[in-house]
C-alpha positions in Angstrom: -4.5 28.0 7.1 -4.1 30.5 4.3 -6.7 31.3 1.8 -5.0 29.4 -1.0 -4.5 26.3 1.1 -8.3 26.3 2.1 -9.3 26.8 -1.7 -7.0 23.8 -2.8 -8.2 21.6 0.1 -12.0 22.4 -0.8 -11.3 22.3 -4.6 -9.5 19.1 -4.3 -12.3 17.4 -2.2 -15.1 18.7 -4.4 -13.2 17.9 -7.7 -12.6 14.3 -6.5 -16.2 13.7 -5.7 -17.3 15.2 -9.1 -14.6 13.4 -11.0 -15.2 9.9 -9.5 -18.2 8.8 -11.7 -16.2 9.9 -14.8 -13.2 8.0 -13.7 -15.3 4.9 -13.1 -16.8 5.3 -16.6 -13.4 5.8 -18.2 -12.0 2.5 -16.9 -15.3 0.7 -18.0 -17.6 0.7 -15.0 -20.6 2.3 -16.6 -24.2 2.8 -15.9 -25.3 0.0 -18.3 -22.6 -2.6 -17.2 -19.0 -3.3 -17.8 -17.7 -2.1 -21.2 -16.3 -4.8 -23.4 -12.5 -4.7 -23.9 -12.0 -2.2 -21.1 -9.7 -2.4 -17.9 -12.9 -3.2 -16.0 -13.6 -6.2 -18.3 -10.1 -7.5 -17.9 -10.4 -7.2 -14.1 -13.8 -8.9 -14.1 -12.4 -11.7 -16.3 -9.4 -12.2 -13.9 -11.7 -12.2 -10.8 -14.0 -14.7 -12.5 -11.0 -17.1 -13.5 -9.7 -16.9 -9.8 -13.2 -17.6 -8.4 -14.2 -20.7 -10.4 -16.0 -18.7 -13.0 -18.0 -16.2 -11.0 -17.3 -12.7 -9.5 -17.7 -12.9 -5.8 -20.3 -10.7 -4.3 -18.6 -8.0 -2.2 -15.4 -8.1 -4.3 -13.8 -4.9 -5.5 -15.1 -5.6 -9.0 -18.6 -6.0 -7.8 -18.4 -2.9 -5.6 -17.0 -0.8 -8.4 -19.8 -2.1 -10.9 -22.4 -1.1 -8.4 -20.8 2.4 -8.0 -20.8 2.6 -11.9 -24.6 1.9 -12.1 -26.0 3.7 -9.1 -23.3 6.0 -7.9 -21.1 6.2 -4.9 -22.6 5.6 -1.5 -22.2 8.5 1.0 -19.3 6.6 2.7 -17.3 6.1 -0.4 -18.0 9.8 -1.5 -16.6 10.9 1.9 -13.5 8.7 1.3 -13.0 10.1 -2.2 -13.4 13.6 -0.8 -10.8 13.0 1.8 -8.4 11.7 -0.8 -9.0 14.8 -2.8 -8.6 17.2 0.1 -5.3 15.6 0.9 -4.1 16.1 -2.6 -5.1 19.6 -2.4 -3.2 20.1 1.0 -0.1 18.6 -0.5 -0.3 20.7 -3.5 -0.7 23.8 -1.2 2.5 22.6 0.6 4.4 22.2 -2.7 3.6 25.6 -4.2 
């Protein structure tokens, strides 16, 4: 593996982990709850309609809201890092 490839893989992994909280906040999963009128609010509304008025514990909406409030758990951070590393590797192959 060349130096550029290694740099892109490491940079992609680190960048993805750093960017994840900002992306969650941008779509409406914030530390103070779901932002009114956001993508997250629409998703939560659809989940509630589909589940007789409640958002199911353990659902994607509930998990993302938890991540917005307290941050990503280690397992999720590892997953996000692996996606970022993969994007970095693909970028290295393309350039």
